[in-house]
C-alpha positions, 0 to 999 in steps of 0.5 A: 285514329281517335275513334279507333283508340276509343274502341280498342282501349276499353277492350284492351283494359277489359283483357288486362283486367281479366288476365290479372284476375284469372289466377285467383278465379281459377277453381281447383277440381273438387276432391279429397286428399290426405298428407302422408308424413311417415318415413315408410309408405305402408298402409294398414287395413284401417288406412286403406278403408279410410281412403276408400270410405271418404273418396280420397283421390290424392296422397301428398306423400313427404318424399324427403326433407331438405336441410342445411348441411354442415358445409353450408349447402342444403342436403336431403334428409329422412328419405321415405321408403316404399314398402307398399303402394297406394290403392288403384286410382289414388294419385301420389303427390311427391312433397318435399319439406325444405327448412327456412334457413335453406332459403336465406341465400340462393343455392345454384342448382338446388331446384334441379337436384330436388326435382331429379331426386324426386324423379329418381325415387319415382323411377326406383319404385315404379311410381307412374302418373305423377302430375305434381310436385309440392314444396313445403317451406315456412318462408318469412318475409326475409326469405320470400324473394329467395324462395319465390326465385327458387319456386320459379326454378322448380317450375322450370324443372317440373315442365321437363317432366310435364308436372306442375308445382304447388306449395304450402301457404301458412296463415302468416304468409297471406300478408305477402304476395302470392308465390309463382306456383299453380296453386297453394295449400292453406295449412290451417294448423299449427296456428297458435303459440304453444306458450299460450296453451294454459288458462290465464287467471288473476291473482284471485283465481278468476279466469281472464282468458281461456288457454288456446290449442296451439294446433288450432284455435278459431281466435288465432285463425280469425285475424287472417280471414279478411285476407283470404278473399284477396289472396291472388292464388287458387288454394286448397285447404288442409285441416289437422286431425293429429295429436301433439304430445309435449313434455313441459317440466316433466309433465306430459301434455297432449294437444288434440283439437276438438272436432267442433273446433275443426268444423267451426274453423272450416265454416269460418274459412269457407265463409270468407272464401267459398272456393276453399270448400272444393279441395280438402286435405287432412294432416295426416294419414295414420290409424290413430288419427283416423280413430280419433274422430267419429265418421260424422266428423270426417264427413263434415270435414270432407264436405264440399 
């Protein structure tokens, strides 16, 4: 009896350790993808050429937002229309953005309504072969429990259609336990405080601190790098290629990330966690964004 325990216990311990670590060590397939965040799916020749040139095999398409209604219940908003179809061989991933205030309290039936709405949009527009639904929410420590419970319900609903559920992960969310989904997309953009974009100078004009780009700055990403390797969830990585235009005191301010900054951050992220080089996404597909960077830059971004 004792001898059996001395043999079985280490084996059981090994199995338990492997089971505990298998989620993190699961590797996502290598692949390139884009987000599509416009309200009408319509591709021009430049965008179609981009998908082909960089072997894009997935488009994460925002189907609709979920916002808090005046009656205190979540409701859909800004539903996408389909004036076009994706090229053959490019999979569409329905993506739903949910505002954080919708997760301040549980809402019975919300997961079922969202998955059913996604399914209905697919049926109406003849979209076949959907294998995944992604939920995007900037949840906080206060809304995390409700959000994770909601994701469990989404998983249950997705299983009825034989699809999996993923979610976005913002840098500040790396300090929390991983969500109950198949994998996460690490959103490596909107990393900074928009109020810190200007240089900070002394009274005599000396430069004290260079202003930070609120879209992406290695100084804002660096504090989170140490959390990546221990984060217990398979992850893809998403990088910004967009421009942000603001008007501050009636002055037009354009935020665009330099190509070298994107690549600097990508190298740092992949050094901290190597599997984040496997699945790469850019935000978002648009002719102006495509033309903003040289082909060599996109080659480096999508390099595995």
